[in-house]
C-alpha positions, 0 to 999 in steps of 0.5 A: 536429654533428647526429644522423643518426637519432632514437629519440624517446620516445613520452611519456605527457605533453609533455617537452622535446624534448632529453629525449624525443630523448636515448637511449644508443647503442652504435654510435659513429662513431670520428670525428670527435673530439668538439669541444673546445667541446662537451666544455667545454659538457658539463662546464660543464652538469655543473658547474652541476647541483644538489648537496647543500649545494652540495658538488659531489662529482663529478670527471671523467676526460676521455679522448680516443681515441688517448690513454693514458688512453682505452686504459687505460679501455678495458682496464678495461671488461668485455668486453661494454662494451669491444667497442663503447665502444672505438669512441667518440671520448671516454670520461668517467669519473665519480668522487665524493669520498665524504668532505668536507674536514671528514672527514664522509661525503657521503651524497648523493655518488652522487646528486649525480654522477647529477645531474651526469651527467644534465646532461652527457648532456642537454647532449651531446645538445643538441650533437648527441652521444650518451652511453652510461653504463656500470657494467660495469668494473673500477673498483678496477683502473681507479682504480689504473691511472689513478693517481687520488687515494685520496680519490676513488671511481670510479663509472662510465664514459660513452662520448660521440660521434656516432652510428655504424652499428648494422650494425657491432655484433654481432647481439645488440647490433644488436637492442638498438640498434634495438628499440623504446624502453620504460619502466615506466608512470608509475603503476608509478613513483609509489608514493604520490600525496598528492592 
């Protein structure tokens, strides 16, 4: 599977192609389904991401379009996200296990889930897929609706799939989809450079 368009970042220093070309679409093609080998590779990339004390506190719900889990996730997205995410062929909910088996809080669990999702999204891009992460959801309601263990905390949902047609989006989303990509300047991000 390959992307039909690129929105390569104009970077201030050279970075890996897979990172410069990664972006988050809202225009997903509803089909084809995400290949099972691509799903396995994305989850494997997440599995091997770094974590504090190798605790690996991330967990995932993988929901394929047409499944009851997919429909349940879509129902719990805020309206803005529901409008476009329902067209993705795959939704992945990211969860953390905020307390370890020893009863101690895992202070870096959110950070570790972020690392896992970053690895998952870069692997997805290498597979010719796009990922859009969302926080606009009723996490508590979705947690209950999916019947998840009380020891897990639902944090985010990501839409995964092939690039669709931006013209199918509402006007405001279409404008955001095609607008130039921007980021803060590197100098704005570094608060201290101890040379």
